[in-house]
PyMOL Python script that loads the backbone (N, CA, C, O; Angstrom):
from pymol import cmd

cmd.read_pdbstr("""\
ATOM      1  N   MET A   1      -5.908   4.923   2.021  1.00  0.00           N
ATOM      2  CA  MET A   1      -6.719   4.528   1.852  1.00  0.00           C
ATOM      3  C   MET A   1      -7.521   5.588   1.844  1.00  0.00           C
ATOM      4  O   MET A   1      -6.730   6.212   2.550  1.00  0.00           O
ATOM      5  N   THR A   2      -8.421   6.387   1.673  1.00  0.00           N
ATOM      6  CA  THR A   2      -9.734   7.236   2.069  1.00  0.00           C
ATOM      7  C   THR A   2     -10.470   6.779   3.348  1.00  0.00           C
ATOM      8  O   THR A   2     -10.964   5.697   3.665  1.00  0.00           O
ATOM      9  N   LEU A   3     -10.403   7.632   3.795  1.00  0.00           N
ATOM     10  CA  LEU A   3     -11.319   7.780   4.985  1.00  0.00           C
ATOM     11  C   LEU A   3     -12.994   8.972   5.025  1.00  0.00           C
ATOM     12  O   LEU A   3     -13.332  10.155   4.979  1.00  0.00           O
ATOM     13  N   GLY A   4     -13.563   7.539   5.144  1.00  0.00           N
ATOM     14  CA  GLY A   4     -14.686   9.345   5.294  1.00  0.00           C
ATOM     15  C   GLY A   4     -16.277   7.532   5.891  1.00  0.00           C
ATOM     16  O   GLY A   4     -16.294   6.432   6.442  1.00  0.00           O
ATOM     17  N   GLY A   5     -16.924   8.239   5.406  1.00  0.00           N
ATOM     18  CA  GLY A   5     -18.684   8.488   6.517  1.00  0.00           C
ATOM     19  C   GLY A   5     -18.762   6.455   6.418  1.00  0.00           C
ATOM     20  O   GLY A   5     -19.258   5.635   7.191  1.00  0.00           O
ATOM     21  N   ASP A   6     -17.873   6.266   4.838  1.00  0.00           N
ATOM     22  CA  ASP A   6     -18.269   4.458   5.437  1.00  0.00           C
ATOM     23  C   ASP A   6     -16.871   3.723   5.900  1.00  0.00           C
ATOM     24  O   ASP A   6     -16.797   2.622   5.354  1.00  0.00           O
ATOM     25  N   GLY A   7     -15.565   4.046   6.876  1.00  0.00           N
ATOM     26  CA  GLY A   7     -15.311   3.871   6.700  1.00  0.00           C
ATOM     27  C   GLY A   7     -13.613   3.847   6.013  1.00  0.00           C
ATOM     28  O   GLY A   7     -13.443   4.645   5.092  1.00  0.00           O
ATOM     29  N   ALA A   8     -12.345   2.950   6.436  1.00  0.00           N
ATOM     30  CA  ALA A   8     -11.070   3.141   5.797  1.00  0.00           C
ATOM     31  C   ALA A   8     -11.260   1.981   5.024  1.00  0.00           C
ATOM     32  O   ALA A   8     -11.533   0.842   5.404  1.00  0.00           O
ATOM     33  N   ARG A   9     -11.015   2.581   3.471  1.00  0.00           N
ATOM     34  CA  ARG A   9     -10.219   1.327   2.873  1.00  0.00           C
ATOM     35  C   ARG A   9      -9.119   2.045   1.810  1.00  0.00           C
ATOM     36  O   ARG A   9      -8.780   3.070   1.220  1.00  0.00           O
ATOM     37  N   PRO A  10      -8.834   0.491   2.101  1.00  0.00           N
ATOM     38  CA  PRO A  10      -7.159   0.045   1.788  1.00  0.00           C
ATOM     39  C   PRO A  10      -7.048   1.318   0.147  1.00  0.00           C
ATOM     40  O   PRO A  10      -8.131   1.670  -0.322  1.00  0.00           O
ATOM     41  N   SER A  11      -5.966   1.760  -0.409  1.00  0.00           N
ATOM     42  CA  SER A  11      -5.540   1.879  -1.193  1.00  0.00           C
ATOM     43  C   SER A  11      -5.693   1.431  -2.606  1.00  0.00           C
ATOM     44  O   SER A  11      -6.456   1.950  -3.421  1.00  0.00           O
ATOM     45  N   ALA A  12      -4.937   0.470  -2.813  1.00  0.00           N
ATOM     46  CA  ALA A  12      -5.031  -0.834  -3.256  1.00  0.00           C
ATOM     47  C   ALA A  12      -5.412  -2.059  -3.594  1.00  0.00           C
ATOM     48  O   ALA A  12      -4.922  -2.631  -4.568  1.00  0.00           O
ATOM     49  N   GLU A  13      -5.789  -2.280  -3.280  1.00  0.00           N
ATOM     50  CA  GLU A  13      -6.547  -3.982  -2.652  1.00  0.00           C
ATOM     51  C   GLU A  13      -6.195  -4.520  -3.494  1.00  0.00           C
ATOM     52  O   GLU A  13      -6.095  -5.702  -3.167  1.00  0.00           O
ATOM     53  N   ASP A  14      -5.861  -4.341  -4.669  1.00  0.00           N
ATOM     54  CA  ASP A  14      -5.372  -5.024  -5.835  1.00  0.00           C
ATOM     55  C   ASP A  14      -4.078  -5.600  -5.683  1.00  0.00           C
ATOM     56  O   ASP A  14      -3.781  -6.493  -6.476  1.00  0.00           O
ATOM     57  N   GLY A  15      -3.280  -5.272  -4.846  1.00  0.00           N
ATOM     58  CA  GLY A  15      -1.530  -5.138  -5.251  1.00  0.00           C
ATOM     59  C   GLY A  15      -0.854  -4.663  -5.537  1.00  0.00           C
ATOM     60  O   GLY A  15       0.343  -4.913  -5.679  1.00  0.00           O
ATOM     61  N   LEU A  16      -1.816  -3.298  -5.810  1.00  0.00           N
ATOM     62  CA  LEU A  16      -0.603  -2.291  -6.824  1.00  0.00           C
ATOM     63  C   LEU A  16       0.333  -1.038  -5.518  1.00  0.00           C
ATOM     64  O   LEU A  16       1.064  -0.106  -5.852  1.00  0.00           O
ATOM     65  N   ASP A  17       0.066  -1.346  -4.443  1.00  0.00           N
ATOM     66  CA  ASP A  17       1.391  -1.432  -3.273  1.00  0.00           C
ATOM     67  C   ASP A  17       2.650  -2.245  -3.301  1.00  0.00           C
ATOM     68  O   ASP A  17       3.731  -1.699  -3.083  1.00  0.00           O
ATOM     69  N   ASP A  18       2.547  -3.683  -3.593  1.00  0.00           N
ATOM     70  CA  ASP A  18       2.865  -4.048  -3.775  1.00  0.00           C
ATOM     71  C   ASP A  18       4.855  -3.686  -3.596  1.00  0.00           C
ATOM     72  O   ASP A  18       5.521  -4.276  -2.745  1.00  0.00           O
ATOM     73  N   ASP A  19       5.453  -2.679  -4.541  1.00  0.00           N
ATOM     74  CA  ASP A  19       7.001  -2.090  -4.896  1.00  0.00           C
ATOM     75  C   ASP A  19       6.693  -1.325  -3.739  1.00  0.00           C
ATOM     76  O   ASP A  19       7.541  -1.501  -2.864  1.00  0.00           O
ATOM     77  N   ALA A  20       5.731  -0.490  -3.396  1.00  0.00           N
ATOM     78  CA  ALA A  20       5.823   0.785  -2.893  1.00  0.00           C
ATOM     79  C   ALA A  20       7.325   0.285  -1.474  1.00  0.00           C
ATOM     80  O   ALA A  20       7.586  -0.853  -1.084  1.00  0.00           O
ATOM     81  N   ASP A  21       8.226   2.028  -0.902  1.00  0.00           N
ATOM     82  CA  ASP A  21       8.907   1.982   0.065  1.00  0.00           C
ATOM     83  C   ASP A  21       8.407   1.900   1.068  1.00  0.00           C
ATOM     84  O   ASP A  21       8.627   0.996   1.873  1.00  0.00           O
ATOM     85  N   GLY A  22       7.471   3.018   1.258  1.00  0.00           N
ATOM     86  CA  GLY A  22       6.476   2.952   2.448  1.00  0.00           C
ATOM     87  C   GLY A  22       5.513   3.364   1.931  1.00  0.00           C
ATOM     88  O   GLY A  22       5.238   3.374   0.731  1.00  0.00           O
ATOM     89  N   PHE A  23       4.491   4.015   3.458  1.00  0.00           N
ATOM     90  CA  PHE A  23       3.966   4.751   2.851  1.00  0.00           C
ATOM     91  C   PHE A  23       3.828   6.006   3.421  1.00  0.00           C
ATOM     92  O   PHE A  23       4.692   6.287   4.252  1.00  0.00           O
ATOM     93  N   VAL A  24       2.417   7.378   3.056  1.00  0.00           N
ATOM     94  CA  VAL A  24       2.159   8.907   3.324  1.00  0.00           C
ATOM     95  C   VAL A  24       1.243   8.947   3.520  1.00  0.00           C
ATOM     96  O   VAL A  24       0.475   8.697   2.591  1.00  0.00           O
ATOM     97  N   VAL A  25       0.734   9.254   4.721  1.00  0.00           N
ATOM     98  CA  VAL A  25       0.150  10.011   4.697  1.00  0.00           C
ATOM     99  C   VAL A  25      -1.015  11.206   4.603  1.00  0.00           C
ATOM    100  O   VAL A  25      -1.265  11.841   5.628  1.00  0.00           O
ATOM    101  N   LEU A  26      -1.876  11.570   3.095  1.00  0.00           N
ATOM    102  CA  LEU A  26      -1.971  12.941   2.896  1.00  0.00           C
ATOM    103  C   LEU A  26      -2.499  13.369   3.708  1.00  0.00           C
ATOM    104  O   LEU A  26      -2.884  12.719   4.680  1.00  0.00           O
ATOM    105  N   VAL A  27      -2.655  14.490   3.559  1.00  0.00           N
ATOM    106  CA  VAL A  27      -4.294  15.406   4.718  1.00  0.00           C
ATOM    107  C   VAL A  27      -4.434  16.850   3.908  1.00  0.00           C
ATOM    108  O   VAL A  27      -3.565  17.716   4.014  1.00  0.00           O
ATOM    109  N   VAL A  28      -5.358  16.981   3.271  1.00  0.00           N
ATOM    110  CA  VAL A  28      -5.938  17.854   2.411  1.00  0.00           C
ATOM    111  C   VAL A  28      -7.212  18.906   2.857  1.00  0.00           C
ATOM    112  O   VAL A  28      -8.365  18.509   3.018  1.00  0.00           O
ATOM    113  N   ASP A  29      -6.730  20.475   3.042  1.00  0.00           N
ATOM    114  CA  ASP A  29      -8.212  20.749   3.327  1.00  0.00           C
ATOM    115  C   ASP A  29      -8.813  20.810   1.833  1.00  0.00           C
ATOM    116  O   ASP A  29      -8.004  21.353   1.081  1.00  0.00           O
ATOM    117  N   PRO A  30      -9.865  20.454   1.260  1.00  0.00           N
ATOM    118  CA  PRO A  30     -10.743  21.305   0.133  1.00  0.00           C
ATOM    119  C   PRO A  30     -10.986  22.920   0.297  1.00  0.00           C
ATOM    120  O   PRO A  30     -10.895  23.757  -0.600  1.00  0.00           O
ATOM    121  N   VAL A  31     -11.247  23.093   1.375  1.00  0.00           N
ATOM    122  CA  VAL A  31     -12.123  24.922   1.537  1.00  0.00           C
ATOM    123  C   VAL A  31     -10.453  26.013   0.770  1.00  0.00           C
ATOM    124  O   VAL A  31     -10.269  26.439  -0.370  1.00  0.00           O
ATOM    125  N   THR A  32      -9.540  26.110   2.067  1.00  0.00           N
ATOM    126  CA  THR A  32      -8.388  26.557   1.590  1.00  0.00           C
ATOM    127  C   THR A  32      -6.902  26.302   1.326  1.00  0.00           C
ATOM    128  O   THR A  32      -5.859  26.707   1.840  1.00  0.00           O
ATOM    129  N   GLY A  33      -7.255  25.365   0.194  1.00  0.00           N
ATOM    130  CA  GLY A  33      -6.125  23.842  -0.199  1.00  0.00           C
ATOM    131  C   GLY A  33      -5.129  24.001   0.812  1.00  0.00           C
ATOM    132  O   GLY A  33      -4.189  24.719   0.470  1.00  0.00           O
ATOM    133  N   HIS A  34      -5.079  23.522   1.972  1.00  0.00           N
ATOM    134  CA  HIS A  34      -3.518  23.591   2.443  1.00  0.00           C
ATOM    135  C   HIS A  34      -3.538  22.013   2.544  1.00  0.00           C
ATOM    136  O   HIS A  34      -4.454  21.288   2.934  1.00  0.00           O
ATOM    137  N   GLY A  35      -2.509  21.739   2.172  1.00  0.00           N
ATOM    138  CA  GLY A  35      -1.997  19.751   2.428  1.00  0.00           C
ATOM    139  C   GLY A  35      -1.064  19.874   2.924  1.00  0.00           C
ATOM    140  O   GLY A  35      -0.415  20.920   2.924  1.00  0.00           O
ATOM    141  N   ASP A  36      -0.740  18.793   3.499  1.00  0.00           N
ATOM    142  CA  ASP A  36       0.155  17.994   4.538  1.00  0.00           C
ATOM    143  C   ASP A  36       0.144  16.641   3.854  1.00  0.00           C
ATOM    144  O   ASP A  36      -0.678  16.110   3.107  1.00  0.00           O
ATOM    145  N   CYS A  37       1.547  16.169   4.439  1.00  0.00           N
ATOM    146  CA  CYS A  37       2.108  15.205   4.493  1.00  0.00           C
ATOM    147  C   CYS A  37       2.814  14.601   5.888  1.00  0.00           C
ATOM    148  O   CYS A  37       3.523  15.040   6.794  1.00  0.00           O
ATOM    149  N   TYR A  38       2.312  13.574   5.584  1.00  0.00           N
ATOM    150  CA  TYR A  38       3.674  12.768   7.455  1.00  0.00           C
ATOM    151  C   TYR A  38       3.814  11.278   6.938  1.00  0.00           C
ATOM    152  O   TYR A  38       3.367  10.347   6.268  1.00  0.00           O
ATOM    153  N   GLY A  39       4.562  11.668   7.583  1.00  0.00           N
ATOM    154  CA  GLY A  39       5.566   9.671   6.984  1.00  0.00           C
ATOM    155  C   GLY A  39       6.925  10.136   6.431  1.00  0.00           C
ATOM    156  O   GLY A  39       7.342  11.282   6.597  1.00  0.00           O
ATOM    157  N   PRO A  40       7.523   9.272   5.829  1.00  0.00           N
ATOM    158  CA  PRO A  40       6.540   8.394   5.706  1.00  0.00           C
ATOM    159  C   PRO A  40       7.017   6.711   6.771  1.00  0.00           C
ATOM    160  O   PRO A  40       8.141   6.335   7.103  1.00  0.00           O
ATOM    161  N   TYR A  41       5.380   5.919   7.100  1.00  0.00           N
ATOM    162  CA  TYR A  41       6.173   4.708   7.392  1.00  0.00           C
ATOM    163  C   TYR A  41       6.347   3.018   6.865  1.00  0.00           C
ATOM    164  O   TYR A  41       5.903   2.468   5.857  1.00  0.00           O
ATOM    165  N   LEU A  42       6.718   2.778   7.368  1.00  0.00           N
ATOM    166  CA  LEU A  42       7.646   1.317   7.079  1.00  0.00           C
ATOM    167  C   LEU A  42       6.225   0.063   6.406  1.00  0.00           C
ATOM    168  O   LEU A  42       5.917  -0.538   5.377  1.00  0.00           O
ATOM    169  N   GLU A  43       5.855   0.221   7.529  1.00  0.00           N
ATOM    170  CA  GLU A  43       4.222  -0.519   7.244  1.00  0.00           C
ATOM    171  C   GLU A  43       2.868   0.701   6.759  1.00  0.00           C
ATOM    172  O   GLU A  43       2.743   1.905   6.983  1.00  0.00           O
ATOM    173  N   ALA A  44       2.069  -0.233   6.068  1.00  0.00           N
ATOM    174  CA  ALA A  44       0.733  -0.145   5.574  1.00  0.00           C
ATOM    175  C   ALA A  44       0.305   0.712   7.126  1.00  0.00           C
ATOM    176  O   ALA A  44       0.126   1.888   7.445  1.00  0.00           O
ATOM    177  N   GLY A  45       0.255  -1.063   8.059  1.00  0.00           N
ATOM    178  CA  GLY A  45      -1.155  -0.723   9.083  1.00  0.00           C
ATOM    179  C   GLY A  45      -0.507   0.403  10.170  1.00  0.00           C
ATOM    180  O   GLY A  45      -1.080   0.652  11.231  1.00  0.00           O
ATOM    181  N   ALA A  46       0.976   1.159   9.701  1.00  0.00           N
ATOM    182  CA  ALA A  46       1.371   2.474  10.966  1.00  0.00           C
ATOM    183  C   ALA A  46       0.579   3.936  10.248  1.00  0.00           C
ATOM    184  O   ALA A  46      -0.143   4.886  10.549  1.00  0.00           O
ATOM    185  N   ALA A  47       1.297   3.323   9.119  1.00  0.00           N
ATOM    186  CA  ALA A  47      -0.091   4.822   7.741  1.00  0.00           C
ATOM    187  C   ALA A  47      -1.421   4.831   8.375  1.00  0.00           C
ATOM    188  O   ALA A  47      -1.899   5.761   9.024  1.00  0.00           O
ATOM    189  N   HIS A  48      -2.102   3.417   8.054  1.00  0.00           N
ATOM    190  CA  HIS A  48      -3.637   3.343   8.966  1.00  0.00           C
ATOM    191  C   HIS A  48      -3.607   4.367   9.511  1.00  0.00           C
ATOM    192  O   HIS A  48      -4.072   5.425   9.089  1.00  0.00           O
ATOM    193  N   GLY A  49      -2.690   4.054  11.192  1.00  0.00           N
ATOM    194  CA  GLY A  49      -3.279   4.120  12.349  1.00  0.00           C
ATOM    195  C   GLY A  49      -3.620   5.746  12.302  1.00  0.00           C
ATOM    196  O   GLY A  49      -4.583   6.477  12.532  1.00  0.00           O
ATOM    197  N   GLN A  50      -2.121   5.872  11.826  1.00  0.00           N
ATOM    198  CA  GLN A  50      -2.236   7.814  11.936  1.00  0.00           C
ATOM    199  C   GLN A  50      -3.332   7.786  11.167  1.00  0.00           C
ATOM    200  O   GLN A  50      -4.339   7.994  11.843  1.00  0.00           O
ATOM    201  N   ALA A  51      -3.652   7.527   9.471  1.00  0.00           N
ATOM    202  CA  ALA A  51      -4.987   8.221   9.165  1.00  0.00           C
ATOM    203  C   ALA A  51      -5.799   8.386   9.906  1.00  0.00           C
ATOM    204  O   ALA A  51      -6.361   9.474  10.031  1.00  0.00           O
ATOM    205  N   GLU A  52      -6.162   7.025  10.810  1.00  0.00           N
ATOM    206  CA  GLU A  52      -6.912   6.941  11.255  1.00  0.00           C
ATOM    207  C   GLU A  52      -7.324   7.689  12.723  1.00  0.00           C
ATOM    208  O   GLU A  52      -8.443   7.470  13.188  1.00  0.00           O
ATOM    209  N   TRP A  53      -6.116   8.822  13.623  1.00  0.00           N
ATOM    210  CA  TRP A  53      -6.272   9.350  13.968  1.00  0.00           C
ATOM    211  C   TRP A  53      -6.413  10.819  13.372  1.00  0.00           C
ATOM    212  O   TRP A  53      -7.477  11.374  13.097  1.00  0.00           O
ATOM    213  N   ARG A  54      -5.541  11.171  13.273  1.00  0.00           N
ATOM    214  CA  ARG A  54      -6.444  12.904  11.871  1.00  0.00           C
ATOM    215  C   ARG A  54      -7.439  12.520  11.326  1.00  0.00           C
ATOM    216  O   ARG A  54      -8.248  13.435  11.176  1.00  0.00           O
ATOM    217  N   ARG A  55      -7.920  11.105  10.769  1.00  0.00           N
ATOM    218  CA  ARG A  55      -9.425  11.927  10.310  1.00  0.00           C
ATOM    219  C   ARG A  55     -11.018  11.873  11.852  1.00  0.00           C
ATOM    220  O   ARG A  55     -12.248  11.905  11.845  1.00  0.00           O
ATOM    221  N   LEU A  56      -9.545  11.749  13.244  1.00  0.00           N
ATOM    222  CA  LEU A  56     -10.349  11.783  14.798  1.00  0.00           C
ATOM    223  C   LEU A  56     -10.366  13.558  15.198  1.00  0.00           C
ATOM    224  O   LEU A  56     -11.169  14.340  15.707  1.00  0.00           O
ATOM    225  N   GLU A  57      -8.933  13.623  14.616  1.00  0.00           N
ATOM    226  CA  GLU A  57      -9.012  15.311  15.017  1.00  0.00           C
ATOM    227  C   GLU A  57      -9.732  15.373  14.673  1.00  0.00           C
ATOM    228  O   GLU A  57     -10.699  15.205  15.416  1.00  0.00           O
ATOM    229  N   PHE A  58     -10.004  15.703  13.064  1.00  0.00           N
ATOM    230  CA  PHE A  58     -10.676  16.510  11.657  1.00  0.00           C
ATOM    231  C   PHE A  58     -12.039  16.569  12.584  1.00  0.00           C
ATOM    232  O   PHE A  58     -12.551  17.624  12.960  1.00  0.00           O
ATOM    233  N   ASP A  59     -12.542  15.238  12.888  1.00  0.00           N
ATOM    234  CA  ASP A  59     -13.797  15.591  12.722  1.00  0.00           C
ATOM    235  C   ASP A  59     -14.482  16.197  14.161  1.00  0.00           C
ATOM    236  O   ASP A  59     -15.500  16.831  14.438  1.00  0.00           O
ATOM    237  N   VAL A  60     -13.018  15.481  15.114  1.00  0.00           N
ATOM    238  CA  VAL A  60     -13.812  16.463  16.603  1.00  0.00           C
ATOM    239  C   VAL A  60     -13.550  17.939  15.818  1.00  0.00           C
ATOM    240  O   VAL A  60     -14.708  18.334  15.685  1.00  0.00           O
ATOM    241  N   ALA A  61     -12.807  18.825  15.310  1.00  0.00           N
ATOM    242  CA  ALA A  61     -12.846  19.788  15.317  1.00  0.00           C
ATOM    243  C   ALA A  61     -13.830  20.067  13.901  1.00  0.00           C
ATOM    244  O   ALA A  61     -13.446  20.719  12.930  1.00  0.00           O
ATOM    245  N   ASP A  62     -14.917  19.540  14.008  1.00  0.00           N
ATOM    246  CA  ASP A  62     -15.759  19.440  12.862  1.00  0.00           C
ATOM    247  C   ASP A  62     -15.660  20.053  11.695  1.00  0.00           C
ATOM    248  O   ASP A  62     -16.172  21.157  11.510  1.00  0.00           O
ATOM    249  N   LEU A  63     -14.967  19.385  10.745  1.00  0.00           N
ATOM    250  CA  LEU A  63     -13.933  19.665   9.873  1.00  0.00           C
ATOM    251  C   LEU A  63     -13.824  17.819   9.058  1.00  0.00           C
ATOM    252  O   LEU A  63     -12.986  16.932   8.890  1.00  0.00           O
ATOM    253  N   PRO A  64     -15.124  18.068   8.802  1.00  0.00           N
ATOM    254  CA  PRO A  64     -15.393  16.835   7.835  1.00  0.00           C
ATOM    255  C   PRO A  64     -15.258  16.716   6.597  1.00  0.00           C
ATOM    256  O   PRO A  64     -14.943  15.570   6.276  1.00  0.00           O
ATOM    257  N   ASP A  65     -15.364  17.412   5.778  1.00  0.00           N
ATOM    258  CA  ASP A  65     -14.168  17.974   3.904  1.00  0.00           C
ATOM    259  C   ASP A  65     -12.711  17.942   4.096  1.00  0.00           C
ATOM    260  O   ASP A  65     -12.052  18.732   3.419  1.00  0.00           O
ATOM    261  N   VAL A  66     -12.262  17.361   4.697  1.00  0.00           N
ATOM    262  CA  VAL A  66     -11.022  17.296   4.755  1.00  0.00           C
ATOM    263  C   VAL A  66     -10.531  16.308   4.603  1.00  0.00           C
ATOM    264  O   VAL A  66     -10.379  15.511   5.528  1.00  0.00           O
ATOM    265  N   VAL A  67     -10.027  16.019   3.005  1.00  0.00           N
ATOM    266  CA  VAL A  67      -9.884  14.920   2.849  1.00  0.00           C
ATOM    267  C   VAL A  67      -8.151  14.355   3.441  1.00  0.00           C
ATOM    268  O   VAL A  67      -7.172  15.065   3.673  1.00  0.00           O
ATOM    269  N   ILE A  68      -8.327  12.451   3.576  1.00  0.00           N
ATOM    270  CA  ILE A  68      -7.302  11.877   4.838  1.00  0.00           C
ATOM    271  C   ILE A  68      -6.983  10.577   3.386  1.00  0.00           C
ATOM    272  O   ILE A  68      -7.929  10.024   2.825  1.00  0.00           O
ATOM    273  N   ALA A  69      -5.709  10.341   3.061  1.00  0.00           N
ATOM    274  CA  ALA A  69      -6.053   9.455   2.127  1.00  0.00           C
ATOM    275  C   ALA A  69      -3.976   9.029   2.299  1.00  0.00           C
ATOM    276  O   ALA A  69      -2.979   9.727   2.114  1.00  0.00           O
ATOM    277  N   VAL A  70      -4.187   7.457   2.761  1.00  0.00           N
ATOM    278  CA  VAL A  70      -2.309   7.120   2.650  1.00  0.00           C
ATOM    279  C   VAL A  70      -2.345   6.250   0.796  1.00  0.00           C
ATOM    280  O   VAL A  70      -3.153   5.818  -0.026  1.00  0.00           O
ATOM    281  N   LEU A  71      -1.007   6.417   0.981  1.00  0.00           N
ATOM    282  CA  LEU A  71      -0.356   6.998  -0.342  1.00  0.00           C
ATOM    283  C   LEU A  71       1.163   6.314  -0.128  1.00  0.00           C
ATOM    284  O   LEU A  71       2.101   6.478   0.652  1.00  0.00           O
ATOM    285  N   PRO A  72       0.686   4.966  -1.923  1.00  0.00           N
ATOM    286  CA  PRO A  72       2.352   4.241  -1.337  1.00  0.00           C
ATOM    287  C   PRO A  72       3.633   5.328  -1.732  1.00  0.00           C
ATOM    288  O   PRO A  72       3.574   6.122  -2.671  1.00  0.00           O
ATOM    289  N   TRP A  73       4.835   5.174  -0.771  1.00  0.00           N
ATOM    290  CA  TRP A  73       5.150   6.039  -1.047  1.00  0.00           C
ATOM    291  C   TRP A  73       6.721   5.269  -1.960  1.00  0.00           C
ATOM    292  O   TRP A  73       6.788   4.098  -1.586  1.00  0.00           O
ATOM    293  N   HIS A  74       8.040   5.631  -3.093  1.00  0.00           N
ATOM    294  CA  HIS A  74       8.012   5.150  -4.007  1.00  0.00           C
ATOM    295  C   HIS A  74      10.205   6.122  -3.523  1.00  0.00           C
ATOM    296  O   HIS A  74      10.491   7.264  -3.883  1.00  0.00           O
ATOM    297  N   ALA A  75      10.770   5.587  -3.071  1.00  0.00           N
ATOM    298  CA  ALA A  75      12.282   6.610  -2.267  1.00  0.00           C
ATOM    299  C   ALA A  75      12.694   6.445  -3.873  1.00  0.00           C
ATOM    300  O   ALA A  75      12.380   5.620  -4.731  1.00  0.00           O
ATOM    301  N   GLU A  76      13.452   7.491  -3.870  1.00  0.00           N
ATOM    302  CA  GLU A  76      14.792   7.528  -4.319  1.00  0.00           C
ATOM    303  C   GLU A  76      16.246   7.817  -3.693  1.00  0.00           C
ATOM    304  O   GLU A  76      16.463   8.491  -2.685  1.00  0.00           O
ATOM    305  N   GLY A  77      17.070   7.255  -4.392  1.00  0.00           N
ATOM    306  CA  GLY A  77      18.111   6.649  -4.022  1.00  0.00           C
ATOM    307  C   GLY A  77      18.051   5.611  -3.107  1.00  0.00           C
ATOM    308  O   GLY A  77      17.812   4.458  -3.467  1.00  0.00           O
ATOM    309  N   ASP A  78      18.336   6.065  -1.430  1.00  0.00           N
ATOM    310  CA  ASP A  78      18.347   4.888  -0.334  1.00  0.00           C
ATOM    311  C   ASP A  78      16.960   4.646   0.502  1.00  0.00           C
ATOM    312  O   ASP A  78      15.865   4.985   0.053  1.00  0.00           O
ATOM    313  N   LEU A  79      17.045   4.353   1.094  1.00  0.00           N
ATOM    314  CA  LEU A  79      15.861   3.068   1.045  1.00  0.00           C
ATOM    315  C   LEU A  79      15.391   4.525   3.035  1.00  0.00           C
ATOM    316  O   LEU A  79      16.039   5.085   3.920  1.00  0.00           O
ATOM    317  N   LEU A  80      14.399   4.420   2.744  1.00  0.00           N
ATOM    318  CA  LEU A  80      14.216   4.175   4.387  1.00  0.00           C
ATOM    319  C   LEU A  80      15.196   3.377   5.727  1.00  0.00           C
ATOM    320  O   LEU A  80      15.937   2.395   5.791  1.00  0.00           O
ATOM    321  N   THR A  81      14.933   3.940   6.240  1.00  0.00           N
ATOM    322  CA  THR A  81      15.745   3.630   7.667  1.00  0.00           C
ATOM    323  C   THR A  81      14.942   3.994   9.183  1.00  0.00           C
ATOM    324  O   THR A  81      14.983   5.143   9.621  1.00  0.00           O
ATOM    325  N   LEU A  82      14.470   3.276   9.664  1.00  0.00           N
ATOM    326  CA  LEU A  82      14.250   3.718  11.168  1.00  0.00           C
ATOM    327  C   LEU A  82      14.564   2.894  12.479  1.00  0.00           C
ATOM    328  O   LEU A  82      14.335   3.382  13.586  1.00  0.00           O
TER     329      LEU A  82
END
""", "prot")
cmd.dss("prot")
cmd.show_as("cartoon", "prot")
cmd.util.cbc("prot")
cmd.orient("prot")
């Protein structure tokens, strides 16, 4: 999902995330070029909640240009267990 002025949108409304092993939250600052990734989260809802929290943090810090997205994660080898 990409978070912006019009709210959150799922990353793949057409079901392309059905084969994902989990989800990660990607945060990129286009001004500095710095990026960070959080997760993986087993459920999309948990990743979306984390993305909403990150968006709030950057909005409070007056950094609205920071891009936040929820992306599907595909495990290599052993699957994620929490």
